[in-house]
Steps between C-alpha positions, in 0.01 A plus 500: 500500500218289366192693391156415630400336173720329242459684171568468133540875451613761754600868491646716778383859546585785734239546771545875539713460815854367523541157651172355373467323165176407329503168312229476235453147369279261307469132581494223239125546461545873430358616835672816627611578854708769670739464794690765698841401637723680750840461333692564823338226708400297190154454648172501312289794619169425326348328198198584285367216284319540168657845488754673275735795549414832332735766643665612824545833674640614834141498625419141404476228237220504243370152416240362260262235631256416225295811427618669822811702582649481850744743660693316773765586755844370394590339833166386641297428187206686658258636241482880530272557197311292250273576208398391150802469274343712228483798739879530546635775277848555644742384770828686553688763703305425818154526342229258394270663244156343457182584309136475601301442186164539676577856613736568207784615728872433546648457850867518604591314820827497692627140501585539870134582582294386199154507663456873431527712185764773511324664207217431258443625149217458250532226240574130512760425229558140397807331648689174454478291821800289401719802420382799709645830391810647661552856612765701317702813560658354812156413637359849431261427215247233410355446155143393442312468171330826604829690541801544730439587866715594798526172693507671840191715447309369199505846341543511122865543400599809299564262209367171370131572448533298177639192679372164382605135511739327255502387227309817409514860615740692725700356791717698741798367695817613676720456809429826687235768526655722233668235282209392285470358149190467285447189284219491245404172336366507144301216341532480122258354246742216418496387864840646584544695824759778526569753773629854539709599805572850627649654812212679676488814715256399775439854627437657157339193338713530189769301322873563533717432197414296190251213478660156461307251285547124533470227241236229528448356850401147603387620846543793734803718444792433738641816658735517800636781715617600845455812713857631472652397166520745210308281253199274458501205262271371225541136398451308179737367238699811599540656846453878491625721787295819534598803710277592794609862460441554129297198386753440223678175415850472651609166356372174360631143492369166369245349739321175560170564329169539682539175698779584742574556868654821627610653829724782617755486781766754593492683167520175303222382271462122482293338230436139412399383155234231528666165447861604542753722661509811710679831445590795721537845351597831655171689539661838434707417190340187353834320495482122552713416803420132544324213322437134570346247265429246775394684816147601593376735775378342823151633439302655218297703749759661725819700494827329417684717757465357851709678759787589267519152345344395170368144495463286189453131424621260235227243587726298733682771697421829667774750419568819699668772295641841581255728308779746414777270377282190435763281658372196685475544878353160586337192350236273653353172376127526437288210631378286207187615318472832684469860385671793675322823593565816697214534751454625852842665487671163445611273217287185509439193286178298476427162347408141586274618780785675684625851567873572524647830629851634437635586843674839543 
C-alpha cells in the first residue's frame, strides 16, 4: 500500500498489538511523521504529522511531538495522555513513569489508564525523553537514578540502592525477578570506560560468583539473556557465557566487538558483526552451528525468530530459513530500495513511500 506521505527515510515498528504496524518516517525536508497501518486490511488507521516514534507497549504508542510526549491508542490514534517530554522517565511493561519536578515526585501510571498514578514516590530523577528507561526482571523492577523500585508498588527493591545511569555508576538488569546481574561502569583518568559484571542475588543484595571485568568500552556494555537458558552473555571482541547458577564463565568465543547486533531464539544465539556477516552459536555450548558472510537479519530491533522461521535478507531477497537446520524454506524478492522488518507480528518492508507485507 502507498503511505500517506512519500518519504526519503522510513522505519517499521511494532505497535504493541499484533496486526498493526507503526511507520516512522522523515520527508525530504527532514520533517517527521508517524502512520499506523492495519496489515490485514492494509488500511491506514491514523497519521500524526511533525511527530516521531519513541516506543510501543500493549497499552499504547509513545510519540514525541516537539517538546511534548503523546501516548496514543494503536488503532484509533486517540491521545490518552500527554505531557512535557522531559517528564517521561520510563515506558515499559504496561507502565508509564513520569516525574513532577515542581513537587519533586515520581508517578507510575498504567498505560491502559494513564490519567491516574498507581503509585508515587519522592524524588524526580532525570530521564531521557528520546530513550525512556525499560523495566527489567520480567517487568518486576524499575531503575531510577535514585535506586531500584518495585514497578508494581513503587517500594524500594531489596537491592539496587546504589543504582545510577551509565556511563557511570551501577546498573541492574535481567530477564526475571530473581535472575539479576549488576553492571558497574568505571571512568578512568585517561578517558577510558570499563565495566564490571556480576551475577546478583536480589533477595540478599549480594554478588554470586566472581566479578567479570571488561576491557575499554566505546559505549554501553552489551549483555543479552533469556528467562530460561542456563547462561547470560557479555559481548565485546570476545563473547563470554556466564552461568546464572554460579556466576562463573562457561565458555567464550570470538565476537564482533562492541558494535554488533544480537538476539536469542530457541536456544540459539545470533550475532551480527557491523559491516558483515552473521553467526549462530549454540547458547549452551558456544559451538558455532551456522555462519553467513552475506545475510543480514530482517531487523536490528527485533527477534530473528518469527513463528518458527528465521528471516534474513541479502539486500535483494527475503530468505526464510529453518532456525534449527538453517536450510532455506522459501525465498521472496524484495521490492527495490526497501528494508525488511519484523513488526506487528508480521514481516514487512518499507521504502519509496510504500509498505509491503509478507502474507501468511
